[in-house]
C-alpha positions as CSV (number, residue, x, y, z in Angstrom):
1,M,-71.9,114.3,32.3
2,L,-75.6,114.9,31.7
3,L,-76.8,116.7,28.6
4,R,-80.4,117.9,29.5
5,D,-83.4,119.2,27.6
6,A,-82.1,118.3,24.2
7,R,-84.1,117.4,21.1
8,L,-82.7,113.8,20.7
9,L,-82.5,112.8,17.0
10,S,-81.3,109.6,15.4
11,S,-82.7,106.9,13.1
12,D,-85.1,105.7,15.7
13,V,-85.3,108.5,18.2
14,D,-87.0,111.9,17.9
15,R,-88.0,113.3,21.2
16,V,-87.0,115.9,23.9
17,G,-85.0,114.3,26.7
18,D,-81.6,113.9,28.4
19,L,-78.5,111.9,27.5
20,R,-75.9,110.7,30.0
21,V,-72.2,110.3,29.1
22,V,-70.2,107.7,31.1
23,D,-66.6,106.9,30.3
24,G,-66.8,108.2,26.7
25,R,-70.0,106.2,25.9
26,I,-73.7,106.9,26.1
27,G,-74.8,105.6,29.5
28,A,-78.5,106.3,29.3
29,V,-81.1,108.2,27.2
30,G,-84.5,109.5,28.4
31,D,-86.0,111.5,31.2
32,L,-83.0,111.3,33.6
33,T,-82.5,112.5,37.1
34,P,-79.2,114.3,37.7
35,R,-76.7,112.5,40.1
36,S,-75.3,114.5,43.0
37,D,-71.7,114.4,41.6
38,E,-72.7,114.8,37.9
39,R,-71.8,117.7,35.6
40,C,-75.1,119.0,34.0
41,L,-75.4,121.0,30.9
42,G,-78.8,122.4,29.7
43,L,-79.2,122.3,25.9
44,D,-82.5,124.3,25.9
45,G,-84.0,122.3,23.0
46,R,-81.0,122.2,20.8
47,T,-80.7,119.1,18.6
48,L,-78.4,116.4,19.9
49,M,-77.6,113.7,17.3
50,P,-74.9,111.2,16.5
51,G,-71.8,112.5,14.7
52,L,-71.7,112.0,11.0
53,V,-70.0,109.0,9.4
54,D,-68.4,109.5,6.0
55,A,-68.0,106.2,4.2
56,H,-65.6,107.4,1.5
57,V,-62.8,109.9,2.2
58,H,-59.2,110.4,0.9
59,F,-57.1,111.9,3.7
60,S,-54.0,111.8,1.5
61,L,-55.7,114.2,-1.0
62,S,-56.4,117.8,-0.1
63,A,-58.8,118.9,-2.9
64,E,-55.9,119.5,-5.3
65,T,-56.6,120.1,-9.0
66,T,-54.9,116.9,-9.9
67,I,-53.6,113.8,-8.1
68,E,-50.2,114.4,-9.8
69,S,-49.6,117.0,-7.0
70,V,-49.6,114.2,-4.5
71,V,-47.7,111.4,-6.3
72,N,-44.2,112.6,-5.4
73,M,-44.9,113.4,-1.8
74,S,-42.9,111.5,0.8
75,D,-44.6,109.3,3.4
76,A,-43.7,112.0,6.0
77,E,-45.4,114.7,3.9
78,L,-48.4,112.5,3.3
79,A,-48.7,111.8,7.0
80,L,-48.7,115.5,7.8
81,A,-51.3,116.2,5.2
82,E,-53.5,113.3,6.4
83,S,-53.2,114.5,10.0
84,R,-54.4,118.0,9.0
85,N,-57.3,116.6,7.0
86,A,-58.3,114.3,9.8
87,R,-58.5,117.1,12.3
88,K,-60.5,119.3,9.9
89,T,-62.9,116.4,9.4
90,L,-63.5,115.8,13.1
91,E,-63.9,119.4,13.9
92,A,-66.6,119.7,11.2
93,G,-68.7,117.0,12.9
94,V,-67.6,113.8,11.1
95,T,-66.7,111.5,13.9
96,G,-66.2,108.3,11.8
97,V,-64.8,107.6,8.4
98,R,-63.8,104.9,6.0
99,A,-60.4,106.1,4.6
100,M,-60.1,104.7,1.1
101,G,-56.3,104.3,0.8
102,A,-53.2,105.8,-0.7
103,A,-49.6,104.6,-0.2
104,G,-50.5,102.9,3.0
105,V,-50.3,106.0,5.2
106,D,-54.0,105.7,6.3
107,L,-53.2,102.7,8.5
108,H,-50.5,104.7,10.4
109,L,-52.9,107.6,10.8
110,K,-55.6,105.3,12.2
111,R,-53.2,104.0,14.9
112,A,-52.1,107.5,15.7
113,V,-55.7,108.6,16.2
114,E,-56.5,105.6,18.4
115,R,-53.4,106.4,20.6
116,G,-54.6,110.0,20.9
117,D,-51.4,111.3,19.3
118,V,-53.4,113.3,16.7
119,P,-57.0,114.4,16.6
120,G,-59.2,112.7,14.1
121,P,-62.4,110.6,13.6
122,R,-62.7,106.9,14.2
123,M,-61.4,105.1,11.2
124,V,-61.5,102.0,9.2
125,A,-58.7,102.0,6.6
126,N,-57.2,100.0,3.9
127,G,-53.6,100.1,2.5
128,R,-53.2,100.6,-1.2
129,S,-56.3,100.4,-3.5
130,I,-55.9,97.6,-6.1
131,T,-56.1,98.5,-9.8
132,V,-55.1,97.0,-13.1
133,T,-51.7,98.0,-14.5
134,G,-52.2,101.6,-15.7
135,G,-55.8,101.7,-14.2
136,H,-57.6,104.3,-12.2
137,G,-55.5,105.4,-9.2
138,H,-52.4,103.5,-10.3
139,H,-50.2,106.4,-9.1
140,L,-50.8,105.5,-5.4
141,G,-52.3,102.0,-5.8
142,R,-51.2,98.4,-6.1
143,E,-51.3,97.4,-9.8
144,I,-52.3,93.8,-10.7
145,D,-52.5,91.5,-13.7
146,G,-54.5,88.3,-13.4
147,P,-56.4,86.5,-10.6
148,V,-53.3,85.1,-8.9
149,D,-51.7,88.6,-8.6
150,A,-55.1,89.8,-7.4
151,R,-55.1,87.4,-4.5
152,K,-51.6,88.3,-3.7
153,A,-52.4,92.0,-3.6
154,V,-55.3,91.4,-1.2
155,R,-53.0,89.3,1.1
156,E,-50.4,92.1,1.1
157,Q,-53.0,94.6,2.3
158,V,-54.3,92.2,5.0
159,K,-50.7,91.7,6.1
160,R,-50.3,95.4,6.6
161,G,-53.5,95.6,8.7
162,A,-56.2,96.6,6.3
163,D,-59.7,96.8,7.7
164,F,-61.2,96.3,4.2
165,I,-60.1,96.0,0.6
166,K,-60.8,98.5,-2.2
167,F,-60.3,97.9,-5.8
168,M,-61.1,99.7,-9.1
169,T,-63.6,97.9,-11.3
170,T,-63.7,100.7,-13.9
171,G,-61.7,103.6,-15.1
172,G,-62.0,106.9,-13.3
173,V,-62.5,110.7,-13.7
174,T,-59.2,111.9,-12.2
175,T,-56.8,109.4,-13.9
176,P,-55.9,110.3,-17.4
177,G,-56.1,107.6,-20.0
178,T,-58.9,105.6,-18.2
179,D,-62.5,105.5,-19.2
180,P,-65.1,105.7,-16.3
181,D,-67.6,103.7,-18.3
182,T,-65.3,100.8,-19.2
183,V,-64.7,97.7,-17.1
184,A,-61.0,97.3,-16.3
185,L,-61.0,94.1,-14.3
186,T,-61.7,90.7,-15.8
187,D,-64.4,88.5,-14.2
188,D,-61.6,86.1,-13.0
189,E,-59.8,89.0,-11.3
190,L,-63.0,90.3,-9.7
191,D,-63.9,86.8,-8.4
192,A,-60.4,86.4,-6.9
193,L,-60.4,89.9,-5.3
194,V,-63.8,89.4,-3.6
195,D,-63.3,85.8,-2.6
196,E,-59.9,86.5,-1.1
197,T,-61.2,89.6,0.7
198,H,-64.1,87.6,2.2
199,R,-61.8,84.7,3.1
200,H,-60.1,87.1,5.5
201,G,-63.3,88.3,7.0
202,L,-63.2,91.8,5.4
203,H,-65.6,93.7,3.3
204,A,-65.0,94.5,-0.4
205,A,-65.5,98.0,-1.7
206,T,-65.2,98.8,-5.4
207,H,-64.9,102.0,-7.4
208,V,-67.5,101.7,-10.2
209,H,-68.9,104.3,-12.7
210,G,-70.3,102.2,-15.6
211,A,-73.3,100.0,-15.4
212,E,-71.4,96.9,-16.8
213,G,-68.9,97.3,-14.0
214,A,-71.6,97.5,-11.4
215,K,-73.2,94.3,-12.7
216,A,-69.9,92.5,-12.8
217,A,-69.0,93.6,-9.3
218,A,-72.4,92.7,-7.9
219,L,-72.3,89.2,-9.4
220,A,-68.8,88.8,-7.9
221,G,-70.3,89.5,-4.5
222,V,-68.9,92.9,-3.7
223,D,-70.2,94.6,-0.5
224,T,-70.2,98.3,-1.6
225,I,-70.2,100.1,-4.9
226,E,-68.6,103.5,-4.7
227,H,-70.1,106.2,-7.1
228,G,-72.4,104.1,-9.2
229,T,-72.5,106.8,-11.8
230,F,-74.1,105.1,-14.8
231,L,-76.4,102.5,-13.2
232,D,-79.1,101.0,-15.4
233,E,-82.2,99.0,-14.4
234,E,-80.4,95.7,-14.6
235,A,-77.5,96.9,-12.4
236,I,-79.9,98.3,-9.8
237,E,-81.8,95.0,-9.7
238,L,-78.6,93.1,-9.2
239,M,-77.6,95.4,-6.4
240,L,-80.9,94.8,-4.7
241,S,-80.8,91.0,-5.2
242,E,-77.2,90.8,-4.1
243,E,-77.7,93.2,-1.2
244,V,-75.0,95.6,-2.4
245,T,-74.8,99.1,-0.7
246,L,-74.3,102.2,-2.8
247,V,-72.0,104.9,-1.6
248,P,-72.9,107.7,-4.1
249,T,-70.3,110.4,-3.4
250,L,-72.5,113.1,-5.0
251,S,-70.1,115.8,-3.7
252,A,-67.3,114.7,-6.0
253,P,-68.7,115.8,-9.4
254,Y,-70.6,118.7,-7.8
255,Y,-67.5,120.5,-6.9
256,I,-65.7,119.8,-10.1
257,V,-68.6,121.1,-12.2
258,R,-68.6,124.3,-10.2
259,N,-64.9,124.8,-10.6
260,V,-64.6,123.4,-14.1
261,E,-62.5,126.4,-15.4
262,W,-59.7,125.4,-13.0
263,A,-60.0,121.6,-13.5
264,T,-57.6,119.8,-15.9
265,P,-59.1,119.4,-19.4
266,D,-59.4,115.6,-19.0
267,T,-61.2,115.8,-15.6
268,A,-63.5,118.6,-16.8
269,R,-64.5,116.7,-19.9
270,K,-65.3,113.5,-18.0
271,T,-67.2,115.3,-15.2
272,E,-69.4,117.3,-17.6
273,H,-70.2,114.0,-19.3
274,I,-71.2,112.2,-16.1
275,Y,-72.7,114.8,-13.8
276,E,-76.4,114.7,-14.8
277,R,-76.3,110.9,-15.3
278,H,-74.8,110.5,-11.8
279,I,-77.8,112.4,-10.3
280,D,-80.3,110.3,-12.3
281,S,-78.5,107.1,-11.4
282,F,-78.7,108.0,-7.7
283,A,-82.4,109.0,-7.9
284,R,-83.3,105.7,-9.6
285,A,-81.4,103.6,-7.1
286,V,-83.1,105.4,-4.2
287,E,-86.6,104.9,-5.8
288,A,-85.8,101.2,-6.2
289,G,-84.8,100.8,-2.6
290,V,-81.1,100.3,-2.9
291,T,-79.4,100.8,0.5
292,I,-77.5,104.1,0.6
293,A,-74.5,104.9,2.8
294,G,-73.3,108.5,2.8
295,G,-69.8,109.2,1.5
296,T,-68.3,112.3,-0.1
297,D,-65.0,111.3,-1.8
298,A,-63.5,114.2,0.2
299,G,-60.1,115.2,-1.0
300,T,-60.8,114.9,-4.7
301,P,-60.5,118.1,-6.8
302,F,-62.1,121.1,-5.0
303,N,-63.8,118.7,-2.6
304,D,-62.5,120.0,0.8
305,H,-62.3,118.0,4.0
306,G,-64.6,119.6,6.5
307,A,-67.4,120.2,4.0
308,N,-68.6,116.6,4.3
309,A,-72.1,117.5,5.7
310,A,-73.0,118.9,2.3
311,E,-73.5,115.4,1.1
312,V,-76.6,115.1,3.3
313,T,-78.1,118.1,1.5
314,F,-77.2,116.7,-2.0
315,M,-78.9,113.3,-1.1
316,I,-82.0,115.2,0.0
317,E,-82.1,117.3,-3.2
318,H,-81.9,114.2,-5.4
319,G,-84.2,111.7,-3.8
320,L,-83.8,110.8,-0.1
321,S,-86.0,112.2,2.6
322,P,-84.2,114.4,5.2
323,R,-84.5,111.7,7.8
324,A,-83.3,109.0,5.4
325,A,-80.3,111.2,4.3
326,I,-79.2,111.7,7.9
327,E,-79.6,108.0,8.6
328,A,-77.5,107.2,5.5
329,M,-74.7,109.3,6.8
330,T,-74.9,108.2,10.4
331,E,-76.1,104.7,11.3
332,T,-76.2,103.1,7.8
333,A,-72.7,104.4,7.0
334,A,-71.3,103.2,10.3
335,R,-72.9,99.7,9.9
336,T,-71.7,99.5,6.3
337,V,-68.1,100.2,6.9
338,G,-67.8,98.3,10.2
339,L,-67.6,101.2,12.7
340,D,-69.2,99.4,15.7
341,D,-71.2,101.5,18.3
342,C,-71.2,104.6,16.1
343,G,-73.9,106.6,14.3
344,T,-76.6,106.0,17.0
345,L,-77.9,107.3,20.3
346,D,-78.1,103.7,21.7
347,E,-77.0,103.0,25.2
348,G,-73.4,101.8,25.0
349,A,-72.6,103.6,21.8
350,H,-69.6,106.0,21.6
351,A,-70.6,109.4,22.8
352,D,-69.7,111.0,19.4
353,L,-72.3,113.7,19.3
354,L,-73.3,116.9,17.5
355,V,-75.1,119.8,19.1
356,I,-77.1,121.6,16.4
357,Q,-78.9,124.9,16.7
358,G,-82.3,124.3,15.1
359,D,-83.8,121.4,13.2
360,P,-81.6,119.6,10.6
361,L,-84.6,117.8,9.3
362,E,-86.1,121.2,8.3
363,D,-82.7,122.7,7.2
364,S,-79.9,120.2,6.5
365,T,-77.4,123.0,6.0
366,R,-77.4,123.4,9.8
367,L,-75.2,120.3,9.8
368,N,-72.5,122.3,8.1
369,A,-71.7,124.2,11.3
370,P,-72.5,122.3,14.5
371,E,-72.4,124.3,17.7
372,A,-70.4,121.6,19.4
373,V,-68.7,118.3,18.4
374,L,-68.2,115.7,21.1
375,F,-65.9,112.8,20.5
376,G,-65.9,110.1,23.2
377,G,-67.7,112.6,25.4
378,E,-65.0,115.2,25.1
379,L,-65.4,118.5,23.3
380,A,-63.6,118.3,20.0
381,S,-64.7,121.7,18.6
382,G,-67.2,124.5,19.2
383,Y,-68.6,125.2,22.7
384,L,-71.1,123.8,25.2
385,P,-73.5,125.8,27.5
386,T,-72.3,126.6,31.0
387,E,-73.2,124.2,33.7
388,E,-76.6,124.4,35.3
């Protein structure tokens, strides 16, 4: 298939041209001559860009007011919910995700998507997130006490097929009784978690709100910090020197603040405390040059799957240029989470593509409703022009 006369847009391409799809991948990009047996579709200047990659989603959560709604669901019920959320995500133009774990169902969903049994984006997934006893996310996580138990927990997730390891360095907003600004893990536990993760060739992602947690995680060698809500200058400098990527998830507090009257009292109190500080933390990290990978925390309270593209707009509003924000949620996110051949228009990359009416660099909200979503060269949602 040849997509003709498109405005080709990626991190390193911005030109009018053509793109050829061969066996689900990008075969060529440029000024191309149609082949005699080739299906040709004229895009008439529409933007053709890589599908979005969301580096932080929770398919097991469906924007419920509280995680308590999910705790007593069976694996079968969770699998159905995850399948629904994966389909909504793909149809909205997110063709790759890092699924952040709950009860181990993500790994089964990933395999089902790869087999073509259910529609969904390309995934990297972990099993259960690791937390201290009673810590953030303990409802669906793997609780640990001490560095030996930490190593065992990592090995358990690896045994089940985890693509990466996630753990909770600080308390969280949605878990009652935990403090987002307080470090939960000891230095010995952090060192054990990161070392064991890297020994298995996986990347280590950690939930962090407070600055002290960010510093401890960076010094332990973590690869990505999720949220980074209260970063101070020392934490930012450590992230730079240790080459730690920030996944800011600006969407998560945004939606709680705007629905605060329906949030639980504990969640509302914590979110109102952190919201402006989160924005300031992100802006200072951007100014300092910290690498940013786009992620939404989709599934958390009022944060619907399928609304992921709004994160691009939030990143633009709070410090990134439009081009940098789109790059953060395409190529950078894909590279950060290990989704090879995604997020670019390079020859050989997966033909996971968005057709956008208009210029998303001028109006990022156009990403919210792509005209068409192609996944492996096949139409996943929307419509394409008729053949030439």
